[in-house]
C-alpha positions as CSV (number, residue, x, y, z in Angstrom):
1,M,110.4,-67.2,11.7
2,R,113.4,-69.6,12.0
3,L,115.5,-69.4,15.1
4,R,118.6,-68.4,13.2
5,S,117.0,-65.4,11.5
6,L,115.3,-64.3,14.7
7,A,118.5,-64.4,16.6
8,A,120.3,-62.5,13.9
9,V,117.7,-59.7,14.0
10,A,118.1,-59.5,17.8
11,A,121.9,-59.4,17.6
12,A,121.8,-56.7,15.0
13,G,119.4,-54.6,17.2
14,V,117.1,-53.7,14.4
15,L,115.3,-50.5,15.2
16,A,116.8,-50.5,18.7
17,L,116.5,-47.0,20.2
18,S,117.5,-46.1,23.7
19,V,115.5,-43.2,25.1
20,S,116.0,-41.4,28.3
21,G,115.4,-38.1,30.1
22,S,112.4,-36.4,31.5
23,P,108.9,-36.9,30.1
24,S,106.6,-34.5,28.3
25,A,102.9,-34.6,28.4
26,S,102.8,-33.8,24.7
27,A,101.8,-36.5,22.3
28,Q,103.4,-34.8,19.3
29,T,105.5,-37.1,17.0
30,D,108.5,-36.4,14.8
31,P,109.4,-37.8,11.4
32,G,111.5,-41.0,11.8
33,P,113.2,-43.6,9.7
34,L,111.4,-44.4,6.4
35,G,109.1,-41.4,6.9
36,Y,107.3,-43.0,9.9
37,A,106.4,-40.8,12.9
38,I,108.5,-41.5,16.0
39,P,106.1,-42.4,18.8
40,P,105.8,-40.0,21.7
41,K,108.1,-40.5,24.6
42,F,105.5,-39.9,27.2
43,I,101.7,-40.0,27.1
44,G,99.4,-38.9,29.9
45,A,100.3,-37.1,33.2
46,P,102.0,-37.8,36.5
47,V,99.8,-39.0,39.4
48,T,99.5,-38.4,43.1
49,P,99.9,-41.7,45.0
50,Q,96.7,-43.2,46.3
51,P,97.6,-46.2,48.4
52,L,95.5,-49.3,48.2
53,D,94.7,-51.5,51.2
54,A,95.3,-55.2,50.9
55,P,95.2,-58.2,53.2
56,P,98.7,-58.8,54.8
57,V,101.1,-61.3,53.3
58,P,102.9,-63.2,56.0
59,Q,106.7,-63.5,55.7
60,N,108.0,-67.0,54.9
61,P,111.0,-67.3,57.3
62,Y,112.9,-69.2,54.6
63,L,112.6,-66.5,51.9
64,A,114.1,-63.1,51.4
65,P,111.8,-60.3,52.6
66,N,108.5,-60.0,50.7
67,G,109.0,-58.1,47.4
68,R,112.6,-59.4,47.1
69,S,112.5,-63.2,46.9
70,S,111.2,-64.3,43.5
71,M,109.5,-63.6,40.2
72,H,106.1,-63.2,42.0
73,D,107.4,-61.2,44.9
74,D,106.5,-63.4,47.9
75,A,105.3,-66.8,49.1
76,Y,101.7,-65.9,48.1
77,S,102.7,-65.0,44.6
78,T,100.8,-61.7,44.9
79,D,102.8,-59.8,42.3
80,A,102.1,-56.8,44.4
81,Y,104.5,-54.4,46.3
82,A,103.9,-52.3,49.4
83,V,106.3,-49.7,48.0
84,S,105.2,-46.9,45.7
85,G,106.5,-47.4,42.2
86,P,107.0,-44.7,39.5
87,T,104.2,-42.0,39.5
88,G,105.3,-40.4,36.2
89,H,107.1,-37.4,37.7
90,G,110.3,-36.6,35.8
91,L,110.8,-40.2,34.7
92,T,114.3,-41.2,33.9
93,L,115.1,-44.3,31.9
94,R,118.3,-46.4,31.7
95,S,118.9,-49.6,29.8
96,A,121.6,-52.2,29.5
97,T,122.4,-55.0,27.1
98,Y,123.7,-58.4,28.1
99,G,123.7,-60.0,24.6
100,I,120.9,-62.3,23.6
101,R,120.1,-63.0,27.3
102,E,116.9,-62.4,29.2
103,C,116.8,-62.2,33.0
104,A,113.3,-63.5,33.4
105,T,113.4,-63.9,37.2
106,I,115.2,-61.4,39.4
107,A,115.3,-60.8,43.2
108,F,117.0,-58.2,45.4
109,D,119.6,-59.1,47.9
110,S,120.2,-57.6,51.4
111,H,122.4,-54.9,49.8
112,D,119.5,-54.0,47.3
113,R,121.4,-55.4,44.4
114,I,119.6,-57.2,41.6
115,V,120.1,-61.0,41.5
116,G,119.0,-62.4,38.2
117,L,118.8,-65.8,36.5
118,C,119.4,-64.9,32.9
119,G,118.8,-67.3,30.0
120,G,120.1,-67.2,26.5
121,L,120.9,-69.5,23.6
122,E,124.0,-70.7,25.5
123,G,122.3,-71.6,28.7
124,F,121.5,-70.0,32.1
125,T,123.7,-67.6,34.0
126,M,123.2,-66.1,37.5
127,M,124.1,-62.4,37.6
128,V,124.5,-59.8,40.3
129,I,123.6,-56.4,38.8
130,D,124.1,-52.8,40.1
131,P,120.5,-51.5,40.6
132,V,121.4,-48.0,39.4
133,T,124.0,-48.4,36.6
134,L,122.7,-51.9,35.5
135,R,126.3,-53.0,35.1
136,P,127.0,-56.6,36.0
137,V,128.8,-57.0,39.3
138,S,129.5,-60.7,38.9
139,Q,128.3,-63.7,36.8
140,L,128.2,-67.4,37.3
141,R,127.2,-69.9,34.6
142,L,124.8,-72.5,36.1
143,S,124.0,-74.7,33.2
144,T,124.2,-74.9,29.4
145,R,121.7,-75.6,26.7
146,D,121.9,-78.3,24.1
147,L,120.2,-76.6,21.1
148,T,119.9,-79.9,19.3
149,K,117.5,-81.1,21.9
150,T,115.5,-77.8,22.3
151,A,112.7,-77.3,19.8
152,N,112.4,-73.6,20.7
153,P,114.7,-71.9,23.2
154,F,112.4,-68.9,23.3
155,S,109.6,-71.0,25.0
156,D,111.8,-73.6,26.8
157,L,111.2,-73.5,30.6
158,C,113.5,-76.3,31.4
159,G,116.1,-75.7,34.1
160,G,116.4,-72.0,34.3
161,T,113.2,-69.9,34.5
162,Y,112.5,-69.7,38.2
163,F,114.5,-69.5,41.4
164,F,114.0,-68.2,44.9
165,L,116.3,-66.1,47.2
166,D,116.4,-66.7,50.9
167,G,117.2,-64.3,53.8
168,Q,120.9,-65.2,53.8
169,D,121.3,-64.1,50.1
170,R,121.4,-67.7,48.9
171,A,119.7,-68.5,45.6
172,Y,118.2,-71.9,44.7
173,A,117.7,-72.6,41.1
174,T,117.0,-75.5,38.8
175,T,119.6,-76.5,36.1
176,T,119.3,-78.1,32.7
177,E,121.0,-81.2,34.2
178,S,117.9,-81.7,36.4
179,A,119.6,-80.5,39.6
180,I,119.0,-77.8,42.2
181,A,122.0,-75.5,42.6
182,E,122.7,-73.3,45.6
183,V,124.5,-70.0,44.9
184,S,125.5,-67.5,47.5
185,V,125.9,-63.8,47.0
186,T,128.7,-62.4,49.2
187,A,128.8,-58.9,50.8
188,A,131.0,-57.8,47.9
189,G,128.5,-59.1,45.3
190,T,130.5,-62.1,44.3
191,L,128.6,-65.3,43.3
192,V,129.9,-68.5,45.0
193,A,128.6,-71.9,44.0
194,G,127.4,-74.0,46.9
195,R,125.8,-77.3,47.2
196,T,124.1,-79.2,44.2
197,W,121.4,-81.8,44.5
198,P,121.1,-84.1,41.5
199,L,117.5,-85.1,40.8
200,A,117.6,-86.7,37.4
201,S,117.2,-90.2,38.9
202,H,113.7,-89.2,40.1
203,L,112.5,-88.0,36.6
204,A,111.4,-89.9,33.6
205,A,113.4,-89.8,30.4
206,G,112.9,-86.5,28.6
207,D,111.6,-84.7,31.7
208,C,113.1,-81.6,33.2
209,L,112.9,-79.4,36.3
210,V,110.8,-76.3,36.0
211,A,110.5,-74.6,39.4
212,T,111.5,-74.6,43.0
213,G,109.8,-73.4,46.1
214,V,110.1,-73.5,49.9
215,D,107.5,-74.2,52.5
216,W,107.2,-72.7,56.0
217,S,109.2,-75.6,57.5
218,G,112.2,-74.8,55.2
219,R,111.6,-77.8,53.0
220,V,112.5,-77.2,49.4
221,W,109.9,-78.4,46.8
222,W,110.7,-79.0,43.2
223,F,108.5,-79.6,40.1
224,S,109.0,-81.2,36.7
225,Q,107.4,-80.4,33.4
226,H,105.9,-83.9,33.2
227,G,104.2,-83.7,36.5
228,T,106.7,-85.0,39.1
229,V,106.5,-83.2,42.4
230,G,109.2,-83.7,45.1
231,T,110.7,-82.4,48.3
232,L,114.3,-82.0,49.3
233,D,115.8,-81.9,52.8
234,R,118.9,-79.6,52.4
235,A,120.4,-80.8,55.6
236,T,120.3,-84.6,54.8
237,G,119.8,-84.6,51.0
238,A,116.7,-86.8,51.4
239,V,114.4,-86.7,48.5
240,H,110.7,-87.8,48.2
241,A,108.7,-87.7,45.1
242,L,105.1,-87.9,43.9
243,Q,103.8,-88.3,40.4
244,L,100.7,-86.5,39.3
245,P,98.2,-88.3,37.0
246,A,99.5,-89.3,33.6
247,G,99.3,-86.5,31.1
248,E,99.5,-83.6,33.5
249,G,102.3,-81.2,33.2
250,I,103.6,-78.2,35.2
251,Y,104.6,-75.0,33.4
252,N,104.4,-72.4,36.1
253,S,105.7,-71.4,39.5
254,V,104.3,-72.3,42.9
255,S,103.0,-70.7,46.1
256,S,102.9,-71.6,49.8
257,D,101.2,-70.5,52.9
258,E,101.8,-70.5,56.7
259,T,99.5,-73.5,57.2
260,G,102.1,-75.8,55.4
261,G,100.3,-75.9,52.1
262,V,102.1,-75.8,48.8
263,F,99.9,-74.8,45.8
264,I,100.4,-75.6,42.1
265,V,98.5,-75.5,38.9
266,S,99.0,-78.3,36.5
267,T,97.7,-78.4,32.9
268,H,94.6,-80.0,34.3
269,Q,94.0,-79.2,38.0
270,T,94.7,-76.8,40.8
271,Y,96.3,-78.5,43.8
272,R,97.1,-78.1,47.5
273,L,100.0,-80.3,48.5
274,D,101.3,-81.1,52.0
275,A,104.3,-83.1,53.3
276,D,104.4,-85.3,56.4
277,A,107.2,-85.1,59.0
278,A,109.5,-87.3,56.9
279,G,109.0,-85.0,53.8
280,T,106.7,-87.3,51.8
281,P,104.4,-85.1,49.6
282,S,100.7,-85.9,49.2
283,V,97.7,-84.3,47.5
284,T,95.4,-82.6,50.1
285,W,92.9,-81.5,47.5
286,A,92.7,-81.2,43.7
287,I,90.1,-79.4,41.5
288,P,89.9,-79.8,37.7
289,Y,89.3,-76.7,35.7
290,D,88.3,-76.1,32.0
291,R,91.6,-76.5,30.1
292,G,89.9,-75.9,26.7
293,T,90.4,-77.9,23.6
294,R,93.6,-76.4,22.3
295,K,96.8,-74.5,23.2
296,K,95.7,-70.9,22.4
297,P,98.2,-68.6,20.7
298,G,100.0,-66.9,23.6
299,M,100.2,-70.1,25.8
300,L,103.1,-72.4,26.5
301,S,100.8,-75.3,27.1
302,Q,97.1,-76.3,26.9
303,G,95.9,-75.3,30.4
304,S,96.3,-72.5,32.8
305,G,99.2,-70.1,32.3
306,T,99.0,-68.8,35.9
307,S,100.9,-69.5,39.0
308,P,98.4,-69.7,41.8
309,T,97.8,-66.4,43.6
310,L,96.9,-66.4,47.3
311,I,94.9,-63.6,49.0
312,G,94.5,-63.4,52.7
313,E,93.8,-66.5,54.8
314,R,91.2,-67.9,52.5
315,W,91.5,-67.4,48.7
316,I,93.5,-69.0,45.9
317,A,93.0,-67.8,42.3
318,I,93.9,-68.9,38.8
319,A,92.8,-68.4,35.2
320,D,91.6,-71.3,33.1
321,N,91.9,-72.0,29.3
322,A,88.2,-72.1,28.5
323,A,86.6,-71.0,25.3
324,P,85.2,-68.7,24.1
325,R,86.6,-66.8,27.0
326,S,89.0,-67.6,29.8
327,H,87.7,-67.3,33.4
328,V,89.2,-66.0,36.6
329,I,88.5,-68.7,39.2
330,V,88.6,-68.1,43.0
331,Y,88.7,-71.1,45.4
332,D,88.6,-71.4,49.1
333,R,92.0,-72.9,49.8
334,R,91.4,-73.9,53.5
335,T,91.5,-77.5,54.5
336,G,88.2,-79.1,55.6
337,V,86.1,-77.3,53.0
338,P,83.8,-79.7,51.2
339,A,84.8,-80.3,47.6
340,G,81.5,-79.0,46.2
341,E,81.9,-75.8,48.2
342,R,85.5,-75.0,47.3
343,E,84.8,-72.9,44.2
344,H,83.8,-69.3,45.2
345,C,83.4,-67.9,41.7
346,S,84.3,-68.3,38.0
347,V,84.1,-65.1,35.9
348,P,84.6,-64.9,32.1
349,V,87.1,-62.2,31.2
350,L,88.7,-60.4,28.3
351,A,87.9,-60.7,24.6
352,D,85.2,-63.2,23.4
353,G,87.0,-65.8,21.3
354,A,90.4,-64.3,21.9
355,S,91.3,-64.4,25.6
356,T,94.1,-66.1,27.4
357,T,96.9,-65.4,29.8
358,E,100.3,-67.0,30.3
359,N,101.1,-64.7,33.2
360,S,99.9,-64.8,36.8
361,L,97.1,-62.9,38.3
362,V,97.9,-59.8,40.4
363,A,96.5,-59.6,43.9
364,A,95.4,-55.9,44.1
365,G,93.7,-55.6,47.5
366,N,90.6,-57.9,47.4
367,S,90.7,-58.1,43.7
368,L,92.7,-59.7,40.8
369,I,94.1,-58.2,37.7
370,I,94.6,-60.2,34.5
371,E,96.1,-59.2,31.2
372,N,95.4,-60.7,27.7
373,N,98.2,-62.5,26.0
374,Y,96.1,-63.9,23.1
375,G,97.9,-63.9,19.8
376,Y,101.5,-64.0,21.0
377,A,103.1,-66.9,19.3
378,G,106.7,-65.7,19.8
379,P,108.8,-62.6,19.2
380,Q,107.7,-62.5,15.6
381,S,104.2,-61.8,16.7
382,T,105.1,-58.2,17.7
383,M,107.5,-57.4,14.8
384,L,106.8,-55.2,11.7
385,G,104.0,-53.4,13.3
386,Q,102.1,-56.4,14.6
387,T,100.8,-56.7,18.1
388,T,98.4,-59.0,20.1
389,T,94.8,-58.8,21.4
390,P,94.1,-56.0,23.9
391,G,92.7,-56.2,27.4
392,V,93.6,-55.8,31.0
393,S,90.7,-56.5,33.5
394,R,90.1,-56.2,37.2
395,V,87.9,-58.8,39.0
396,M,86.5,-58.0,42.4
397,I,86.0,-60.7,45.0
398,D,82.6,-60.2,46.6
399,P,81.1,-62.0,49.6
400,G,78.8,-64.0,47.3
401,G,80.9,-64.3,44.1
402,C,82.9,-62.1,41.8
403,H,82.4,-59.5,39.1
404,V,84.5,-57.6,36.5
405,A,85.0,-54.1,37.7
406,W,86.7,-52.8,34.5
407,T,88.5,-53.7,31.3
408,N,91.2,-51.4,30.0
409,P,92.1,-51.6,26.2
410,T,95.8,-51.6,26.6
411,V,97.7,-54.2,24.6
412,A,100.2,-56.0,26.8
413,P,101.6,-59.0,24.8
414,T,103.4,-60.9,27.6
415,S,104.4,-58.9,30.6
416,V,103.9,-60.3,34.2
417,P,102.1,-57.2,35.5
418,K,102.8,-55.8,38.9
419,A,100.8,-53.7,41.3
420,S,102.1,-50.9,43.6
421,L,99.9,-50.9,46.7
422,G,101.9,-47.8,47.7
423,N,100.4,-45.7,44.9
424,G,97.4,-47.6,43.5
425,L,98.8,-48.3,40.1
426,V,99.3,-51.5,38.2
427,Y,102.1,-51.6,35.6
428,V,102.0,-53.5,32.3
429,Y,104.5,-53.6,29.4
430,S,102.6,-52.5,26.3
431,K,102.9,-52.4,22.5
432,P,100.2,-50.3,21.0
433,P,98.5,-51.2,17.7
434,K,99.2,-49.3,14.4
435,N,102.8,-49.0,15.4
436,P,105.1,-49.6,12.4
437,L,108.3,-48.8,14.4
438,D,107.4,-51.4,17.1
439,A,107.4,-49.1,20.0
440,W,107.3,-50.5,23.6
441,Y,106.0,-48.7,26.6
442,V,105.7,-49.1,30.4
443,T,102.1,-48.3,31.0
444,A,100.5,-47.4,34.4
445,I,96.8,-48.1,35.0
446,D,94.8,-46.8,37.9
447,I,93.7,-49.9,39.9
448,R,90.5,-48.3,41.2
449,T,89.2,-46.9,37.9
450,G,90.9,-48.8,35.2
451,E,92.0,-45.6,33.5
452,T,95.4,-45.4,31.8
453,R,97.3,-42.7,33.7
454,W,100.5,-42.6,31.7
455,S,102.8,-44.5,29.3
456,R,106.6,-44.2,28.9
457,L,108.4,-45.2,25.8
458,T,111.3,-47.6,26.4
459,G,112.5,-48.3,22.9
460,L,111.8,-49.4,19.3
461,G,112.1,-52.9,17.8
462,L,112.7,-56.5,18.7
463,P,115.4,-56.0,21.4
464,W,112.8,-54.2,23.6
465,N,110.4,-57.1,23.6
466,N,110.1,-58.5,27.2
467,H,109.0,-62.0,26.0
468,Y,107.2,-63.3,29.2
469,A,109.6,-61.6,31.6
470,A,108.2,-59.9,34.7
471,I,108.0,-56.3,35.8
472,Y,109.7,-55.7,39.2
473,L,109.8,-52.9,41.7
474,G,113.0,-52.5,43.7
475,P,113.1,-51.7,47.4
476,D,113.1,-47.9,46.6
477,G,110.2,-48.2,44.1
478,T,112.4,-48.2,41.0
479,L,110.8,-50.2,38.2
480,Y,112.7,-52.8,36.3
481,I,111.8,-55.0,33.3
482,A,113.9,-57.5,31.5
483,T,114.0,-57.6,27.7
484,M,115.3,-60.2,25.2
485,M,118.7,-58.5,25.3
486,G,119.0,-56.8,28.7
487,L,117.3,-54.8,31.4
488,I,115.4,-51.5,31.7
489,R,115.3,-49.2,34.7
490,L,112.5,-46.6,35.1
491,A,112.3,-44.2,38.1
492,D,110.8,-40.9,39.1
493,S,113.5,-38.2,39.2
C-alpha cells in the first residue's frame, strides 16, 4: 500500500473503537458492522501473582532507575520488571490519540510521568505525558523528517527511535541532523532543550544515527546505521569513532554492564566493545552469527533484529536470522573466554520456514522469551483480517546448553514483549487470526507454563497497531503500549 493511502486510512481512524471498563470472562460476541461479530472484550480469567526469581540487574549510575530509563528497561536490556503488572482483575483501559505519531520509546521520570520520543511523518517530538489521563503535559520538537529522502517512514530508524533517561531527568536522543540532543524535564513537567553535540562530520554520506547508550563511566556511546560506533565526553565534547567492517549495519539498541563492556549486534556479528581512558572505542571480541540469505518478512534488515540481552554476570543472548528456523544464541560475555568456548548454546525456535523476530529477547529469570514477527511487512500486513505467523517461545538456559520449554500459539505481529517478575506473566500485543474486524489485544502468558491466562481487547482497526513499539510497565505496574496514533493504558482496578 502506498504511504499516502496508508496515512489516509490511519487519519480517518477506520474501524477505530475505544473500549473500556471491567472485563468479563465471557467469550460471547455481538453483531457488529457489516454483520461481523464484535470480538470479546476479555478472554480468560484473572490470575494470582506468582513472582519469578531472576538474577539481579545492577544499576548503572548514569541511568534512571531500572525499569524507567529506556525502551528495554535497564542497562542489561532485560525487558523485565520487578513490579507486578496487570493480573486481569477488573481491568480498566484508557487510550489517547496524538495524531499519526507513535511514541516507540518511553521512560518514566522521577515524578512517575511518561517521557516519550514520538515519531510521525513530520519528525520526532519529545513529550511528557500524564501517566493516568495520558494527556500531554509538554512537547518539544527535536528534529524534522525530509520525506523526499525517506523511502518508508514506517520503517525508518534514523534519528528518533531510541533514547535514554538519566537519574536527573535528562534525556539523550539522536536527531535526524545526526546530532545527540540533551533535553531536561523540569519538576513542573516542562521540557527544556539543553546541549547538542553534532556528529555528522564523523559519518559517511547517507549515514544516520540510530541509538545512544551510556557506560558505567558516564561516557555516552552512539551508533550509526552504516556501522560507525563512537563515544562522546559530555564534559569536553571530545568524540572518538570506530568503523565496523564494510557492509555491517546497526539497527538495534545497545546494552552495557558494570565491567565497562558495551554490547551491540550488527547485521553480521555480536560485539563487546570497550573504551580506553581517553574514550577511544575498540573491539574486545566479535562473534559472527548466521544472518541467513535474505531479509525475512518482519525484519528491518538482513540480520539479527534483537538488541543484546544480558543475564547475570555471564550471559549475553541474541536471535539470529538463520533458515529454516531462527535460533536463540547464548554466549559467555566475560573477557578472557577462548573464542571457541564463548558460545554456550544455539537453539532453533518458532515455526519451521517462517520464524524471525525484530524485537529483543526477554530475560525471564534464567530463561529467554522470543516472539515470532514473521510475515509483518508493514501495517498493511495486519489489515482486512490479515495477521502474521504465530509463536511465542521460552528457552531455558541449562548448565550444559539450552532447550525450548514451551511454545505458545499466540500471534504477536511486532510488540516488544515485557515480563513482570512480580507476577510471573509475560505480556505481548496480539492480533488473532480469522479476525475480519482487526481486533488487537494485550495478552498475558504464564512464564512458567506457557499457558495464555487472559487477553484484553484494546480496539479495532489500523490505529491500534503498535508497529514495533514496546510494551511498558510503569512504576505502579500499569501497562502502557504505544500505537500508530497514540498510547494505551491498561491497569487492574
